[in-house]
C-alpha positions as CSV (number, residue, x, y, z in Angstrom):
1,M,0.0,0.0,0.0
2,E,1.3,3.4,-0.9
3,I,0.3,6.4,1.3
4,Q,-0.2,9.7,-0.6
5,E,1.9,12.6,0.5
6,D,-1.2,14.7,1.4
7,I,-2.4,11.9,3.7
8,L,1.0,11.7,5.4
9,A,1.1,15.4,5.7
10,K,-2.2,15.5,7.5
11,C,-1.2,12.8,9.9
12,H,2.1,14.6,10.7
13,S,0.1,17.9,11.1
14,H,-2.0,16.2,13.7
15,G,1.1,15.0,15.5
16,V,2.6,18.5,15.5
17,K,-0.7,20.0,16.8
18,E,-0.8,17.6,19.8
19,Y,2.9,17.7,20.5
20,P,4.3,17.0,23.1
21,E,1.5,14.4,23.5
22,E,0.7,11.5,21.2
23,A,-1.8,12.2,18.5
24,C,-3.9,9.3,17.1
25,G,-6.6,8.6,14.5
26,F,-7.6,6.7,11.4
27,I,-7.1,6.8,7.7
28,I,-10.3,5.9,5.9
29,G,-10.8,4.2,2.5
30,I,-13.5,2.4,0.4
31,R,-14.4,-1.0,1.7
32,G,-13.1,-3.8,-0.6
33,D,-10.5,-1.6,-2.3
34,P,-7.1,-2.5,-0.8
35,D,-5.4,0.6,-2.2
36,S,-8.1,3.2,-1.3
37,L,-7.0,5.8,1.2
38,E,-9.3,8.8,1.1
39,T,-9.4,10.8,4.3
40,V,-7.6,11.3,7.7
41,W,-9.9,11.1,10.7
42,P,-8.2,12.5,13.9
43,M,-9.4,10.9,17.1
44,R,-9.1,11.9,20.8
45,N,-6.4,10.4,22.9
46,I,-7.9,9.6,26.3
47,M,-4.8,8.5,28.1
48,N,-4.6,11.6,30.3
49,E,-8.2,11.1,31.5
50,L,-7.6,7.5,32.3
51,H,-4.3,8.2,34.1
52,E,-5.9,10.9,36.2
53,K,-8.8,8.6,37.3
54,D,-6.6,5.5,38.0
55,P,-2.8,6.1,37.8
56,D,-2.1,2.5,39.1
57,L,-4.2,0.9,36.3
58,Y,-3.1,3.4,33.7
59,P,0.5,4.5,34.6
60,R,1.2,6.1,31.2
61,T,0.0,9.6,30.2
62,A,-0.7,10.9,26.7
63,R,3.0,11.8,26.5
64,E,3.9,8.1,26.4
65,A,0.9,6.3,25.0
66,Y,-2.4,6.6,23.2
67,L,-5.8,5.1,23.5
68,I,-8.7,6.0,21.2
69,D,-12.0,6.5,22.9
70,P,-13.7,3.1,22.2
71,L,-17.2,4.7,22.2
72,E,-16.2,7.3,19.6
73,Q,-14.5,4.5,17.5
74,L,-17.7,2.4,17.6
75,K,-19.8,5.4,16.4
76,L,-17.4,6.1,13.6
77,E,-17.3,2.4,12.4
78,R,-21.2,2.4,12.3
79,L,-21.1,5.6,10.2
80,L,-18.4,4.2,7.8
81,K,-20.4,1.0,7.3
82,K,-23.4,3.0,6.1
83,E,-21.2,4.8,3.6
84,G,-19.4,1.7,2.3
85,K,-16.1,2.7,3.9
86,E,-13.8,1.3,6.5
87,I,-10.7,2.0,8.7
88,K,-7.6,1.1,6.6
89,I,-4.8,2.4,8.9
90,I,-4.5,3.4,12.6
91,Y,-2.0,6.1,13.0
92,H,-0.3,7.7,16.0
93,S,2.6,10.0,16.7
94,H,5.8,9.4,18.7
95,P,6.9,12.7,20.4
96,D,10.7,13.1,20.5
97,V,11.6,9.3,20.2
98,G,11.4,8.8,16.5
99,A,9.2,6.6,14.3
100,Y,9.3,3.0,15.5
101,F,6.8,0.3,16.6
102,S,7.3,0.0,20.3
103,E,6.6,-3.1,22.4
104,K,3.5,-1.3,23.8
105,D,2.3,-0.7,20.3
106,K,2.7,-4.4,19.5
107,E,0.8,-5.4,22.7
108,D,-2.1,-3.0,21.8
109,A,-2.2,-4.4,18.2
110,L,-2.7,-8.0,19.3
111,W,-5.4,-10.0,21.1
112,N,-4.5,-13.4,22.4
113,G,-1.5,-13.4,20.0
114,K,-3.7,-12.6,16.9
115,A,-4.3,-9.3,15.1
116,R,-6.8,-7.2,17.0
117,Y,-7.8,-5.5,13.8
118,P,-7.3,-8.0,10.9
119,G,-6.3,-6.3,7.7
120,V,-5.7,-2.9,9.3
121,K,-2.2,-1.4,9.1
122,F,-0.5,0.9,11.5
123,L,1.3,4.2,10.7
124,V,3.7,5.7,13.3
125,C,4.8,9.3,12.7
126,G,7.8,10.7,14.5
127,T,7.5,14.2,15.9
128,T,10.7,15.7,17.2
129,R,10.6,19.0,19.0
130,G,7.3,19.8,17.3
131,K,8.4,19.0,13.8
132,P,7.7,15.9,11.6
133,D,10.5,13.4,11.8
134,G,9.9,10.3,9.6
135,E,7.3,7.5,9.6
136,I,6.9,3.7,9.3
137,I,4.1,1.4,8.2
138,V,3.5,-1.8,10.2
139,E,1.4,-4.8,9.2
140,F,0.8,-8.1,11.0
141,N,1.7,-11.1,8.9
142,Q,-0.5,-14.0,10.1
143,D,1.6,-16.6,8.3
144,K,4.8,-15.5,10.0
145,D,2.9,-14.6,13.2
146,D,4.9,-11.4,13.4
147,F,4.9,-7.7,12.4
148,E,6.4,-6.5,9.2
149,I,7.8,-3.0,9.3
150,T,8.4,-0.8,6.3
151,Q,10.4,2.4,6.6
152,I,9.2,5.3,4.6
153,N,11.7,7.9,3.5
154,A,14.4,6.1,5.4
155,N,17.4,7.6,3.7
156,S,19.8,7.8,6.6
157,S,21.6,10.8,5.0
158,E,18.5,12.9,5.6
159,I,18.0,11.8,9.2
160,S,18.6,14.6,11.8
161,E,19.4,14.3,15.4
162,G,16.6,14.1,17.9
163,I,16.0,13.9,21.6
164,V,15.2,10.7,23.5
165,G,12.9,11.0,26.5
166,G,10.5,13.7,25.4
167,I,10.7,17.4,26.3
168,Y,12.8,16.6,29.4
169,G,14.9,14.0,27.5
170,I,18.4,13.5,28.8
171,T,20.1,12.1,25.7
172,G,20.2,12.7,21.9
173,I,20.2,10.6,18.8
174,L,23.5,10.2,16.9
175,P,22.3,8.9,13.5
176,T,25.6,8.1,11.6
177,I,29.3,7.7,12.0
178,D,30.0,10.7,9.8
179,F,27.6,12.8,11.9
180,I,29.8,11.9,15.0
181,H,33.0,12.8,13.1
182,E,31.5,16.2,12.2
183,W,30.5,16.9,15.8
184,K,33.8,15.7,17.3
185,N,35.8,17.8,14.8
186,G,33.9,20.9,15.5
187,N,32.0,21.0,12.2
188,R,28.6,20.4,13.7
189,E,27.0,21.7,16.9
190,L,24.6,19.3,18.7
191,Q,21.1,20.5,19.3
192,Y,20.4,17.4,21.4
193,G,22.7,15.3,23.4
194,Y,23.5,14.0,26.9
195,F,22.2,16.6,29.3
196,R,25.5,17.5,31.0
197,F,27.1,18.3,27.7
198,V,24.3,19.7,25.6
199,K,22.0,22.3,27.2
200,Q,18.3,21.2,27.3
201,R,15.9,23.6,25.8
202,Q,14.5,24.7,29.1
203,I,18.0,25.5,30.4
204,S,18.7,27.5,27.2
205,D,15.5,29.5,27.5
206,L,16.1,30.4,31.1
207,Q,19.7,31.5,30.4
208,E,18.6,33.6,27.5
209,E,15.9,35.3,29.5
210,I,18.3,36.2,32.3
211,C,20.9,37.5,29.9
212,S,18.4,39.7,28.3
213,R,17.2,41.0,31.6
214,I,20.6,41.7,33.1
215,G,22.3,42.6,29.9
216,T,25.1,40.1,30.3
217,K,26.9,38.0,27.7
218,Y,26.7,34.8,29.7
219,A,24.3,33.3,32.3
220,L,25.2,29.8,33.4
221,T,22.7,27.8,35.6
222,Y,23.4,25.4,38.5
223,C,21.4,23.5,41.0
224,S,21.6,26.3,43.6
225,G,23.3,29.6,44.2
226,I,25.8,28.2,46.7
227,S,26.6,25.3,44.4
228,A,27.4,27.8,41.7
229,L,29.9,29.5,44.1
230,F,31.3,26.0,44.8
231,E,31.9,25.5,41.1
232,I,33.6,28.9,40.7
233,L,35.9,28.2,43.6
234,I,36.8,24.7,42.4
235,Y,37.5,26.1,38.9
236,L,39.7,28.9,40.3
237,R,41.5,26.5,42.6
238,E,42.4,24.3,39.6
239,T,43.3,27.1,37.1
240,L,45.2,29.6,39.3
241,S,48.7,28.9,40.7
242,N,48.7,29.2,44.5
243,I,45.3,30.9,44.7
244,N,45.1,33.8,47.2
245,L,41.4,34.2,48.2
246,Y,40.3,37.2,50.1
247,C,36.7,37.4,51.4
248,F,34.7,40.4,52.4
249,S,31.1,39.7,53.6
250,D,28.4,41.7,55.2
251,T,26.3,38.6,56.0
252,V,26.9,35.1,57.5
253,F,29.2,33.2,55.2
254,P,31.0,29.8,55.5
255,V,34.7,30.8,55.3
256,G,35.7,27.7,57.1
257,D,34.1,25.5,54.5
258,I,36.0,27.2,51.8
259,Q,39.2,26.4,53.6
260,N,38.1,22.7,53.6
261,L,38.3,22.8,49.8
262,G,42.0,23.3,50.0
263,I,41.8,27.0,49.4
264,S,43.4,29.5,51.8
265,C,40.8,32.2,52.6
266,K,41.6,35.4,54.4
267,T,38.8,37.6,55.6
268,L,38.9,41.3,55.1
269,D,37.1,44.1,56.9
270,L,35.9,47.2,55.1
271,E,39.1,49.2,55.9
272,K,41.4,46.5,54.4
273,L,39.2,46.2,51.4
274,I,39.5,49.9,50.6
275,D,43.2,50.1,51.3
276,L,44.8,48.0,48.5
277,D,48.3,48.3,49.9
278,M,47.3,46.2,52.9
279,W,46.9,42.9,51.0
280,S,48.7,41.1,48.2
281,V,47.5,41.7,44.7
282,N,48.6,39.5,41.8
283,K,47.1,37.3,39.0
284,S,46.4,34.5,41.5
285,S,44.4,36.8,43.8
286,V,40.7,36.4,44.0
287,L,38.4,38.8,45.9
288,L,35.1,37.2,47.0
289,L,32.3,39.7,47.9
290,A,29.4,38.0,49.8
291,L,26.8,40.7,50.0
292,E,23.2,40.8,51.2
293,Y,22.4,44.0,49.2
294,P,25.0,44.1,46.4
295,D,23.5,47.1,44.6
296,F,23.6,49.3,47.7
297,F,27.1,48.3,48.6
298,L,28.7,48.6,45.1
299,K,27.2,52.0,44.4
300,D,30.3,53.8,45.6
301,K,32.9,51.1,45.0
302,T,33.1,51.3,41.2
303,Q,36.6,52.9,41.2
304,L,37.9,50.3,43.6
305,L,36.7,47.5,41.4
306,E,38.2,49.0,38.3
307,K,41.6,49.3,40.1
308,L,41.5,45.7,41.2
309,K,40.5,44.6,37.7
310,H,43.5,46.4,36.1
311,K,45.8,44.6,38.6
312,G,44.5,41.3,37.4
313,V,42.4,40.4,40.4
314,T,39.5,38.0,39.8
315,I,36.4,39.5,41.5
316,V,33.6,37.2,42.5
317,L,30.3,38.7,43.8
318,Y,27.9,36.4,45.6
319,S,24.4,37.2,46.6
320,Q,21.6,34.8,47.7
321,D,18.8,36.3,45.6
322,I,18.3,37.5,42.0
323,Q,15.8,40.1,43.1
324,G,17.0,43.6,42.5
325,F,19.4,42.7,39.7
326,K,19.7,45.5,37.1
327,E,23.1,45.0,35.5
328,L,26.5,43.5,35.9
329,P,28.9,46.1,37.5
330,D,32.1,46.9,35.8
331,G,35.1,45.1,37.2
332,I,33.1,42.0,38.4
333,T,34.4,38.8,36.8
334,F,31.6,36.5,38.1
335,W,28.3,37.5,39.7
336,I,26.7,34.5,41.4
337,T,23.2,34.5,42.7
338,G,20.4,32.2,43.7
339,I,17.0,32.0,42.3
340,N,14.1,30.5,44.3
341,S,10.5,29.8,43.5
342,S,9.3,31.1,46.9
343,K,10.5,34.6,46.0
344,F,8.0,34.6,43.1
345,N,5.2,32.5,44.7
346,N,5.2,32.2,48.5
347,K,3.2,28.9,48.2
348,L,5.9,27.2,46.2
349,F,9.0,26.0,48.1
350,G,12.1,24.1,47.2
351,I,12.4,24.8,43.5
352,E,15.7,26.7,43.2
353,G,18.7,27.3,41.0
354,G,21.9,29.2,40.8
355,I,23.2,31.6,38.2
356,V,26.7,32.7,37.2
357,L,26.7,36.0,35.2
358,S,29.8,37.1,33.3
359,N,31.1,38.8,30.2
360,V,34.5,37.1,30.2
361,D,34.8,34.7,27.3
362,R,37.8,32.6,28.1
363,K,37.0,32.0,31.8
364,I,33.4,31.2,31.0
365,T,34.4,28.7,28.3
366,E,36.8,27.0,30.8
367,L,34.1,27.0,33.5
368,I,31.6,25.4,31.2
369,E,34.0,22.5,30.5
370,S,34.8,22.1,34.2
371,S,31.1,22.0,35.1
372,K,30.4,19.3,32.5
373,R,32.7,17.0,34.4
374,S,31.5,17.8,37.9
375,G,27.7,17.9,37.1
376,P,25.9,20.3,39.5
377,V,23.2,20.7,36.8
378,L,20.0,22.7,37.2
379,S,17.1,20.4,36.6
380,A,15.4,21.1,33.2
381,R,12.0,20.8,35.0
382,S,13.1,23.4,37.6
383,A,14.4,25.7,34.8
384,A,11.0,25.5,33.1
385,V,9.1,26.4,36.3
386,L,11.5,29.2,37.3
387,L,11.3,30.7,33.8
388,E,7.5,30.6,33.9
389,L,7.5,32.2,37.4
390,M,9.8,35.0,36.2
391,K,7.4,35.8,33.4
392,N,4.2,35.3,35.4
393,Q,4.4,35.3,39.2
394,K,0.7,34.6,39.6
395,I,0.8,31.3,37.8
396,D,-1.4,28.6,39.3
397,L,0.4,25.6,41.0
398,S,-1.5,23.1,38.9
399,V,-0.2,24.7,35.8
400,I,3.3,24.4,37.1
401,A,2.8,20.7,37.8
402,K,1.6,20.2,34.2
403,L,4.5,22.2,32.9
404,S,6.8,19.8,34.8
405,T,5.0,16.7,33.4
406,I,4.5,15.3,36.9
407,N,1.2,14.3,38.6
408,K,1.5,16.5,41.7
409,L,3.8,19.4,42.4
410,P,5.9,18.6,45.5
411,V,6.2,21.3,48.1
412,D,8.3,19.3,50.6
413,S,10.9,16.6,50.8
414,K,8.5,13.7,51.0
415,H,9.7,12.0,47.9
416,D,13.4,12.4,48.9
417,Q,12.7,10.6,52.1
418,L,10.8,7.8,50.4
419,I,13.6,7.3,47.9
420,S,16.2,7.4,50.6
421,K,14.4,4.8,52.7
422,K,13.9,2.5,49.7
423,L,17.5,2.7,48.5
424,C,18.8,2.1,52.0
425,E,16.7,-1.0,52.2
426,W,17.9,-2.2,48.8
427,E,21.6,-1.4,49.5
428,H,21.7,-2.5,53.2
429,A,22.6,1.1,54.1
430,S,21.9,3.5,56.9
431,D,21.8,6.9,55.1
432,C,21.2,8.1,51.5
433,F,21.9,11.5,50.0
434,L,20.4,12.7,46.7
435,F,22.4,14.8,44.2
436,P,21.5,16.7,41.0
437,S,23.3,14.2,38.8
438,G,25.5,11.0,39.0
439,M,28.7,13.0,38.3
440,S,27.7,15.5,41.0
441,A,27.6,12.6,43.5
442,V,31.0,11.4,42.3
443,H,32.6,14.8,42.4
444,S,31.2,15.6,45.8
445,V,32.6,12.4,47.3
446,M,36.0,13.2,45.8
447,N,36.0,16.7,47.2
448,L,34.9,15.4,50.5
449,L,37.7,12.8,50.9
450,R,40.6,14.4,49.1
451,N,42.7,17.2,50.8
452,N,46.2,18.6,50.6
453,S,47.6,15.9,52.8
454,K,45.8,13.1,51.0
455,P,45.7,14.0,47.3
456,Q,45.9,10.5,45.7
457,V,43.0,8.5,44.3
458,I,43.5,4.8,43.4
459,V,41.3,3.7,40.5
460,L,40.6,0.0,39.8
461,G,39.8,-0.9,36.3
462,L,38.6,1.2,33.4
463,M,35.8,3.4,34.7
464,Y,33.0,5.3,33.0
465,S,34.5,7.9,30.6
466,D,33.2,10.9,32.5
467,S,34.6,9.6,35.8
468,Y,37.9,8.8,34.1
469,N,38.0,12.3,32.6
470,L,37.3,13.9,36.0
471,L,40.2,12.0,37.5
472,M,42.6,12.8,34.6
473,N,41.7,16.5,34.2
474,F,42.0,18.1,37.6
475,G,43.2,21.4,36.2
476,R,46.4,23.2,35.2
477,H,47.6,23.7,38.8
478,S,46.0,20.8,40.5
479,K,47.8,19.0,43.3
480,W,45.6,15.9,43.0
481,E,46.8,12.7,41.4
482,A,45.3,9.5,40.2
483,K,46.9,6.0,40.2
484,F,45.3,3.5,37.9
485,V,45.5,-0.2,38.8
486,K,44.2,-2.9,36.4
487,L,42.0,-5.6,37.8
488,E,44.6,-8.2,36.9
489,E,47.1,-6.3,39.1
490,L,44.9,-6.4,42.2
491,E,47.5,-8.4,44.2
492,S,49.8,-5.4,44.0
493,L,47.1,-3.0,45.3
494,H,48.6,-2.8,48.8
495,K,51.9,-1.7,47.3
496,V,50.2,1.4,45.8
497,I,48.5,2.5,48.9
498,N,50.5,5.1,51.0
499,E,49.9,7.9,53.5
500,K,48.7,10.2,50.6
501,T,45.9,7.9,49.5
502,A,42.5,9.5,49.9
503,M,40.4,6.7,48.6
504,I,40.1,3.6,46.4
505,V,37.4,3.9,43.7
506,T,35.9,1.4,41.3
507,E,32.7,0.3,39.6
508,T,30.8,-2.9,40.4
509,I,30.6,-3.6,36.7
510,T,33.1,-1.4,34.7
511,N,31.8,0.5,31.8
512,P,32.2,-0.3,28.9
513,L,34.4,-3.5,29.3
514,L,32.0,-5.1,31.8
515,E,34.8,-6.4,34.1
516,I,34.0,-7.2,37.8
517,P,36.5,-6.2,40.5
518,D,36.7,-8.5,43.5
519,L,34.9,-6.2,45.9
520,E,35.4,-8.6,48.8
521,R,39.2,-8.6,48.4
522,V,39.4,-4.9,47.7
523,G,37.1,-4.1,50.7
524,Q,39.4,-6.2,52.9
525,I,42.5,-4.4,51.7
526,A,40.9,-0.9,52.1
527,S,39.8,-1.8,55.6
528,D,43.2,-3.1,56.6
529,Y,44.8,0.2,55.5
530,S,41.9,2.4,56.7
531,V,41.4,3.8,53.3
532,P,37.8,4.8,52.2
533,F,36.5,2.5,49.5
534,V,34.1,4.1,47.0
535,V,32.0,2.0,44.5
536,D,29.9,3.2,41.6
537,N,27.1,0.7,41.5
538,T,25.2,2.2,38.6
539,V,25.7,-0.5,36.0
540,A,25.0,-3.4,38.4
541,S,22.2,-1.5,40.2
542,P,21.0,-2.4,43.8
543,A,19.1,-5.3,42.3
544,N,22.3,-7.1,41.4
545,C,24.8,-6.1,44.0
546,Q,25.2,-4.5,47.5
547,P,28.8,-3.2,47.7
548,L,28.4,-2.1,51.3
549,D,28.2,-5.8,52.2
550,Y,31.8,-6.0,51.0
551,D,33.1,-3.2,53.2
552,A,32.6,-0.4,50.7
553,D,32.2,3.0,52.5
554,Y,30.4,5.0,49.8
555,V,28.2,3.6,47.1
556,I,27.2,5.9,44.2
557,H,24.4,5.6,41.6
558,S,23.4,7.8,38.7
559,T,19.6,7.6,39.2
560,T,19.3,8.8,35.6
561,K,20.0,5.3,34.5
562,Y,18.4,2.0,35.7
563,L,16.6,3.4,38.7
564,S,14.7,5.7,36.3
565,G,14.8,4.0,32.9
566,T,12.7,6.8,31.3
567,N,15.5,8.9,29.7
568,N,13.7,12.0,31.2
569,H,15.1,12.3,34.7
570,A,18.4,13.6,36.1
571,G,19.8,12.7,39.5
572,G,22.5,10.9,41.5
573,V,22.8,9.4,45.0
574,V,25.5,8.5,47.5
575,I,24.7,5.7,50.0
576,V,26.6,5.0,53.2
577,K,26.5,2.8,56.2
578,S,28.7,4.6,58.8
579,S,27.4,7.5,60.9
580,C,30.7,9.4,60.3
581,A,30.4,9.2,56.5
582,A,26.7,10.2,56.8
583,S,27.6,13.2,59.0
584,A,30.3,14.4,56.6
585,L,27.9,14.1,53.6
586,Y,25.1,15.9,55.4
587,N,27.4,18.8,56.2
588,F,28.7,19.0,52.7
589,Q,25.3,19.0,51.1
590,K,24.0,21.6,53.6
591,C,27.0,23.8,53.0
592,W,27.2,23.6,49.2
593,G,23.5,23.0,48.1
594,M,24.2,19.9,46.0
595,R,20.7,18.6,46.2
596,I,18.3,17.1,43.7
597,S,15.3,19.1,42.6
598,P,12.0,18.0,44.2
599,L,10.6,17.8,40.7
600,E,13.2,15.3,39.8
601,S,12.7,13.2,43.0
602,S,9.0,13.1,42.2
603,V,9.7,11.6,38.8
604,L,12.3,9.2,40.2
605,W,10.0,7.9,43.0
606,E,7.3,7.1,40.4
607,C,9.8,5.3,38.2
608,M,11.2,3.3,41.1
609,Q,7.9,1.5,41.8
610,D,8.5,-1.2,39.2
611,F,12.3,-1.1,39.4
612,Q,12.8,-4.7,40.5
613,E,10.4,-6.0,37.8
614,R,12.3,-4.0,35.1
615,M,15.7,-5.2,36.4
616,D,14.6,-8.8,36.0
617,R,13.9,-8.1,32.3
618,F,17.2,-6.1,32.0
619,N,19.1,-9.0,33.3
620,T,17.3,-11.5,31.0
621,N,17.6,-9.3,27.9
622,G,21.3,-8.6,28.6
623,T,22.0,-12.3,28.8
624,I,20.0,-13.1,25.6
625,L,21.8,-10.3,23.8
626,A,25.3,-11.4,24.9
627,N,24.6,-15.0,23.9
628,F,23.2,-13.9,20.6
629,L,26.3,-11.8,19.8
630,S,28.8,-14.4,21.0
631,G,27.3,-16.8,18.5
632,N,27.3,-14.5,15.5
633,L,30.1,-15.0,12.9
634,A,30.3,-11.3,12.2
635,V,31.2,-10.5,15.9
636,D,34.7,-10.8,17.3
637,D,34.8,-10.1,21.1
638,V,31.8,-9.8,23.4
639,Y,32.1,-8.2,26.8
640,Y,29.5,-9.4,29.3
641,P,30.0,-10.8,32.9
642,S,28.1,-14.1,32.4
643,L,30.2,-15.2,29.4
644,R,33.0,-17.6,30.2
645,S,35.2,-15.6,27.9
646,N,34.9,-12.6,30.3
647,Y,38.0,-12.1,32.4
648,S,35.8,-11.6,35.5
649,Y,33.5,-14.6,34.9
650,N,34.2,-16.3,38.3
651,T,34.2,-13.0,40.2
652,A,30.8,-12.1,38.7
653,K,29.3,-15.4,39.9
654,K,30.5,-14.6,43.4
655,I,29.6,-10.9,43.5
656,L,26.5,-10.5,41.3
657,S,23.0,-11.9,41.5
658,G,22.3,-10.5,38.0
659,N,24.5,-9.1,35.2
660,G,22.4,-6.1,33.9
661,G,21.6,-5.1,30.4
662,L,24.9,-3.6,29.2
663,V,26.8,-5.5,26.5
664,S,29.8,-4.3,24.5
665,F,31.3,-6.0,21.4
666,T,33.6,-5.6,18.4
667,L,33.1,-6.6,14.8
668,K,35.2,-9.3,13.1
669,D,35.9,-6.6,10.5
670,E,37.6,-3.9,12.5
671,S,37.5,-1.3,9.8
672,E,35.5,1.9,10.1
673,N,33.8,1.0,6.8
674,A,32.3,-2.1,8.5
675,L,31.2,0.0,11.5
676,K,29.4,2.4,9.1
677,K,27.7,-0.5,7.4
678,F,26.5,-1.8,10.8
679,Y,25.5,1.5,12.4
680,D,24.5,4.0,9.7
681,R,21.3,2.3,8.4
682,E,18.2,2.7,10.5
683,F,17.2,0.3,13.2
684,L,13.5,-0.3,13.6
685,S,13.5,-1.1,17.3
686,I,16.8,0.3,18.7
687,I,17.6,3.9,19.4
688,K,21.0,5.3,18.5
689,A,21.8,7.2,21.7
690,P,24.7,7.2,24.3
691,S,23.1,6.4,27.6
692,I,22.5,3.2,29.6
693,G,19.7,1.8,31.8
694,S,17.0,2.9,29.4
695,N,13.8,1.0,29.3
696,Q,14.2,1.1,25.5
697,T,17.3,-0.5,23.9
698,L,20.0,2.0,23.0
699,I,23.2,1.6,21.0
700,C,26.3,3.7,20.4
701,P,29.9,3.5,19.0
702,Y,31.3,4.0,22.5
703,T,34.9,4.8,21.9
704,L,34.2,7.3,19.1
705,L,32.1,9.2,21.6
706,T,34.3,9.0,24.7
707,N,37.9,8.7,23.5
708,Y,37.8,10.1,20.0
709,F,41.2,11.8,20.1
710,F,43.1,9.0,21.8
711,T,46.0,7.6,19.8
712,D,46.1,3.8,19.1
713,E,48.8,3.5,21.8
714,E,46.7,5.3,24.4
715,L,43.7,3.1,23.6
716,K,45.9,0.0,23.8
717,E,47.1,1.0,27.2
718,I,43.5,0.9,28.6
719,N,42.5,-2.1,26.4
720,L,39.7,-0.1,24.7
721,P,39.0,-1.0,21.0
722,R,38.6,2.1,18.8
723,H,35.4,0.7,17.2
724,L,33.8,-0.8,20.3
725,I,30.0,-0.9,20.1
726,R,28.0,-0.7,23.3
727,V,24.4,-1.9,23.5
728,S,22.3,-1.0,26.5
729,A,19.5,-3.7,26.4
730,G,16.2,-2.3,27.4
731,C,13.5,-4.1,29.5
732,E,11.3,-4.9,26.5
733,T,9.0,-7.8,27.2
734,E,9.5,-9.1,23.6
735,F,13.2,-8.9,22.6
736,D,13.1,-10.6,19.2
737,A,12.7,-7.3,17.3
738,I,16.0,-6.1,18.9
739,L,17.8,-9.3,17.8
740,N,16.4,-9.0,14.3
741,D,17.7,-5.4,14.0
742,L,21.1,-6.5,15.1
743,N,21.1,-9.5,12.9
744,L,20.4,-7.5,9.8
745,A,23.0,-4.9,10.7
746,L,25.6,-7.6,11.3
747,K,24.8,-9.2,8.0
748,R,25.5,-5.9,6.3
749,T,29.1,-5.9,7.5
750,N,29.8,-9.0,5.4
751,N,28.7,-7.3,2.2
């Protein structure tokens, strides 16, 4: 069957109109004429109504699914019968995830394993950021007892990047290998990508609004005002040689906590501030002004600031509130402020952010790169709410909840407490602390444990690329150091530990090579030498391992991954057992404001309700995928803990109760041409995106994304193949479509 362009255009138009929710309807034709397609008949998607009435029975909203009103459909069918017409095609749109036939779509199209609507085809129209983005036709073949999918206009050269996870999606689609080359070489700027590296639309909109109001060149957003100050201080600590920090404050300010960051901080009174000869001034000098009423204070200090600026002093102004902002004063390098929902609406508490304002190009560029690694991100949901409040302070709370795509707007920490209690139960822990991202959790633990007397971090195995980069790129003048120990060198670990060792850090399942450190042995060594043991348990998840049982002191998760699974949540967590570690983390969070947004914790709590069930399917699908790949003649090496070929096979049996959904592999043909044949054509059931723990299966050329500029020698040193492919198996109930996609792609590499 061929669908006319005008029919397709009308279906796409309906999808655009209903975006960001799913549109649905019928294409009508003459009964008995298999090629007749006459009109498009839009129908009402009632998923929101059903979800509102019974969220347990109908957990999905119209953003994630569709259901045509059965009564309206019955009336239409009676009308069509009288006119000698019938429903030929059922169409619906997919907002921001591309045109593919999901497992939910397949379930809805079948009844007891047979076609629910015999002879009726299905049309799926992609709608990305409110624009048409491809389509597929699906038909159930009764002889094969399976769905046949036809891609329409599937020329991969025309495919553009898109976002995965809807309007708050945390990762982007990377359609081809050449697309990745263009991006990595600076010839293409990503519109969508992993949220810590590519600004989400809500963040961009808020930053642009603030820039226009204050008249500054740059406005960077963070999870809180004090966390923004933390980022500035860390950035200056790592980029200035022997930083000299001077602080003048007319309000209560945590000078002692700044010194705990390894920064010498001298307080100034007003007389010393005015008399420049009384304190050292050089290009490593930083003046921090913590002011309750900055406009009032700075009114007669313009000349002073100008003199300091000309002497090369970096001047940081910190205030708790954005209210009263008019412009960035001359001489100020960074102006840091908080922004809080309660200042706009006194009924709305807990939604906050931090802003860094500046006009200095080079320093801002460096700060952006630094913050990508450390991850104190502002929630995109919080950004959307704060922007709306800035524009309209009288906005109704129910509108804000809808804007955030959550069922009920939280006004307290109830969800944080529920999440913490559940994770402590799963991880056999005593205390849990929620952070704005996984990397924020990692970075916070490192800053908590490292100091000038203990600058060394021992790293076991090849870690997640961003953790690795954080450890390798401390800064131009950093005193920190990292010592990398391969898992096969574990017996020599005790020789590496010394009086300067701040911590030993590893991952339960290393990403992407899926090796398993012997946590029991490492925990014993760390305990013997009284060195904190830190484990990132994201890839294993609390369903498959509890590192605290092996004497780990700190366990970290990116809640963005398996715990959420939806690709539209950002968060991280640190879990501990000892009261000493809990007290230190509590004080750190309280001081530096590294907390998750209540909007994100609301989303996370809802996602966690079926976590154990989803993890069972992740484990099953990961094993199926690994066995399939290991038996394919086009595949060379497969990395997965349950395979006997895996270096850590025996350790995995001892440590893990399940192996997760992450599988990496290399092609028998190691050339980039073979990689292009495999990757560039469209997959029908797999999404090309660089994240893990997604409920939908994702795939990416891992090394090209994370270690693009590494030489062959550098890659060999860390045992990372240049054309390694990583698949994050989803929790789909039917996995055959995923295997069919991969099988076809692997066959292409032999042609």
